[in-house]
C-alpha positions in Angstrom: 76.2 -55.4 -20.6 74.7 -54.4 -23.8 71.0 -53.8 -24.2 69.5 -55.0 -27.4 66.6 -53.0 -28.6 63.3 -54.8 -28.8 62.2 -55.0 -32.5 58.5 -54.6 -31.5 59.2 -51.2 -29.9 61.1 -49.9 -32.9 57.9 -49.8 -34.9 56.0 -47.6 -32.4 55.6 -43.9 -32.9 55.8 -41.1 -30.3 52.7 -40.1 -28.4 51.0 -37.0 -29.9 49.3 -34.7 -27.4 46.0 -33.2 -28.4 45.9 -29.4 -29.0 45.3 -27.3 -26.0 41.8 -26.2 -25.3 41.5 -22.4 -26.0 39.5 -19.8 -24.2 37.2 -19.3 -27.2 34.5 -20.0 -27.9 33.1 -19.5 -24.4 30.4 -21.8 -23.2 26.8 -20.5 -23.2 26.8 -20.1 -19.4 29.6 -17.5 -19.6 27.8 -15.6 -22.4 24.6 -15.5 -20.2 26.6 -14.1 -17.3 28.3 -11.5 -19.5 25.0 -10.3 -21.0 23.3 -10.1 -17.6 26.3 -8.2 -16.2 26.3 -5.7 -19.1 22.5 -5.1 -18.7 22.9 -4.6 -14.9 25.7 -2.1 -15.4 23.8 -0.2 -18.0 20.7 0.0 -15.7 22.9 1.2 -12.8 24.5 3.8 -15.1 21.1 5.0 -16.4 19.7 5.2 -12.8 22.7 7.1 -11.6 22.6 9.6 -14.5 18.8 10.2 -13.9 19.4 10.7 -10.2 22.3 13.1 -10.8 20.1 15.1 -13.2 17.2 15.1 -10.8 19.2 16.4 -7.9 21.2 18.9 -9.9 19.0 21.8 -8.8 19.6 20.8 -5.1 23.3 20.6 -5.5 23.4 24.0 -7.3 21.3 25.7 -4.6 23.6 24.3 -1.9 26.7 25.6 -3.8 25.1 29.0 -4.2 24.2 29.1 -0.5 27.7 28.0 0.4 29.1 30.9 -1.7 27.1 33.5 0.2 29.1 35.2 2.9 27.5 36.8 6.0 27.7 40.5 5.9 26.8 40.8 2.2 24.2 43.3 1.3 20.7 41.8 0.9 21.9 38.5 2.4 18.4 37.3 3.5 16.9 38.3 0.1 19.5 36.2 -1.7 18.9 33.2 0.6 15.1 33.6 -0.1 15.6 33.7 -3.9 17.9 30.6 -3.7 15.2 28.7 -1.8 12.5 29.8 -4.2 14.5 28.9 -7.3 15.3 25.5 -5.9 11.7 24.9 -5.0 10.6 25.9 -8.6 12.9 23.3 -10.0 10.8 20.5 -8.4 7.3 22.0 -8.3 5.5 23.7 -11.2 6.4 27.4 -11.4 2.8 28.7 -11.1 2.5 27.1 -7.7 5.6 28.6 -6.2 6.4 31.9 -8.0 3.4 33.8 -6.7 3.9 32.7 -3.1 5.1 35.5 -0.8 5.0 36.4 2.8 2.9 34.1 5.0 1.9 31.8 2.2 5.5 31.3 1.2 6.6 30.6 4.9 3.7 28.2 5.3 4.7 26.3 2.2 8.4 26.2 3.4 7.2 24.8 6.7 5.0 22.2 5.1 8.1 20.7 3.3 10.3 20.7 6.4 9.3 22.0 9.8 12.0 24.6 10.5 10.1 27.5 12.1 13.3 29.5 12.5 13.7 29.8 8.7 10.4 31.6 8.4 11.2 34.0 11.3 14.5 35.0 9.8 13.2 35.3 6.2 10.4 37.5 7.5 13.0 40.0 8.7 14.6 40.4 5.3 12.8 43.7 4.5 13.2 45.3 7.8 15.0 48.7 8.1 17.8 47.2 10.2 19.5 44.3 8.4 20.0 40.9 10.0 23.0 40.7 12.3 25.9 38.5 11.3 24.8 35.9 13.9 21.3 35.9 12.4 22.7 35.6 8.9 24.8 32.6 10.0 21.8 31.0 11.6 19.7 31.8 8.4 22.4 30.2 6.3 22.5 27.1 8.5 18.7 26.6 8.6 18.4 27.3 4.8 21.0 24.6 4.2 19.1 22.2 6.5 15.9 23.0 4.6 17.5 22.3 1.2 19.1 19.0 2.4 15.9 17.8 4.1 13.2 19.0 1.7 14.7 18.6 -1.8 13.8 16.9 -4.0 10.2 17.6 -2.9 8.1 14.6 -2.4 4.7 14.9 -4.0 1.9 12.5 -3.0 -0.6 11.3 -5.6 -3.3 13.7 -4.6 -0.9 16.7 -5.3 0.2 15.1 -8.6 -3.4 14.8 -9.7 -4.1 18.4 -8.7 -1.0 19.6 -10.5 -1.9 17.6 -13.6 -5.4 18.9 -13.7 -4.2 22.5 -13.1 -1.8 22.2 -16.0 -4.6 21.2 -18.4 -6.7 24.3 -17.5 -6.6 27.0 -20.2 -4.7 30.1 -19.2 -6.7 33.3 -19.9 
């Protein structure tokens, strides 16, 4: 059996497929999602960098405190200076630098109520140095104070007081 070709089909051409749809240009919806994503990522990055910069003093104080070993000479004095430097990083220097003794202990207690810290720091200038147990306790409570108190939260009344104090001329 032989098949004879249909003369009408001989004049037809093959089907040409359209070109494939590419990925570009993207529809406007994709562009909006991309732009919003980039803005959100930039804002998260900026917030993270600001937060890291703001808490740098706290992290540095904690690392200095961790480096102190009980039994070192002037251990309590070193802990006190770490606490004072950390506090001065968040509060104007003129408010903290002059505090000593009871006023300093009162300020520390206002930020985080850890009475043991004041008691141990008060013994730093005694003739007999702190025992190793007391030094370990001082290190632990100082770390607790740094973690709980820094960065120092200042209410609006304190901000206004600091702002007005900074405008006063220094004689």
